[in-house]
C-alpha positions in Angstrom: 55.8 26.6 37.0 59.7 26.9 36.8 61.7 24.7 34.4 65.4 23.8 34.4 66.8 23.7 31.1 69.7 21.4 30.4 69.7 21.4 26.7 67.1 22.5 24.1 65.4 19.2 24.1 66.0 18.2 27.7 64.1 20.0 30.5 62.9 19.2 34.1 60.4 20.8 36.1 61.9 22.4 39.3 59.0 21.0 41.4 59.9 17.5 40.2 63.6 17.5 41.5 64.1 15.6 44.8 67.8 16.5 45.1 70.9 17.3 43.2 74.1 15.4 43.8 77.5 16.3 42.8 79.7 14.0 40.9 82.9 16.1 40.3 82.2 18.4 37.2 78.8 16.7 36.5 75.5 16.9 38.5 72.9 14.0 39.1 69.5 15.3 39.3 67.1 13.0 41.0 63.5 13.4 40.4 60.2 12.3 42.0 59.7 9.5 39.5 63.0 7.9 40.6 64.8 8.9 37.4 68.3 10.2 37.3 69.6 12.7 34.9 73.2 13.5 34.4 73.9 17.2 33.8 77.2 18.3 32.5 77.4 21.2 34.6 78.7 21.6 38.2 76.4 21.7 41.3 77.0 25.3 41.7 76.0 26.3 38.2 72.8 24.2 38.3 71.8 25.7 41.7 72.4 29.3 40.5 70.3 28.7 37.3 67.4 27.3 39.3 67.5 30.5 41.5 64.8 28.9 43.8 64.2 29.5 47.3 62.9 26.0 48.1 66.5 24.4 47.7 68.9 24.0 50.5 72.4 23.1 50.2 73.2 20.7 52.9 76.8 19.8 52.1 79.5 20.0 49.4 77.9 17.3 47.5 74.0 17.5 48.0 71.1 20.2 47.5 67.8 19.3 48.5 64.2 20.3 47.7 62.7 21.7 50.7 59.4 20.7 49.5 60.2 17.0 49.5 61.8 16.9 53.1 59.3 14.9 55.2 61.1 14.9 58.6 64.3 16.4 60.1 66.0 16.0 63.4 68.9 17.7 65.2 70.6 15.7 67.7 74.1 16.6 69.2 74.4 19.3 66.4 74.0 16.6 63.8 71.0 17.5 61.4 69.5 14.5 59.7 67.0 15.1 56.9 64.5 12.6 55.5 63.1 12.9 52.0 59.5 11.8 51.1 60.9 8.9 49.2 62.6 7.6 52.3 66.2 8.6 51.5 68.3 10.2 54.4 70.9 12.7 54.3 73.1 14.4 56.9 74.0 18.1 56.7 77.6 19.1 57.2 78.4 20.7 60.5 79.1 24.1 59.0 75.6 24.2 57.2 73.5 23.0 60.0 72.3 26.5 61.1 71.7 27.8 57.5 69.8 24.6 56.7 67.5 25.0 59.7 66.9 28.7 58.9 66.0 28.0 55.3 63.7 25.2 56.2 62.0 27.3 58.7 61.5 30.3 56.2 60.1 27.8 53.7 57.6 26.3 56.1 56.4 29.7 57.2 56.0 30.8 53.5 54.1 27.6 52.8 51.8 28.1 55.7 51.0 31.5 54.6 50.3 30.4 50.9 47.8 27.8 52.4 
């Protein structure tokens, strides 16, 4: 299991992360137990330190864990993603194709693992 180390004493299991949210030079980490953790690193730095294929950047402010996406729909080039906790997100226009590609690759990989 992969772990994200924020400090020596603070660490989060990568699979427990629902999504990451940018707040200027900080990142809010939303986990499956509804906890929010503030990291004093940018979204880009956190994403690169995870180095994990199951995360997809849907906009400048959000990175979602593909494993927690319960549904998605594409209407009029507008991609809407719904997480298992019920929260909904909209991908930016320029990231729609990449998001769909990453979700499809992850689904194929997960079906092969099963």
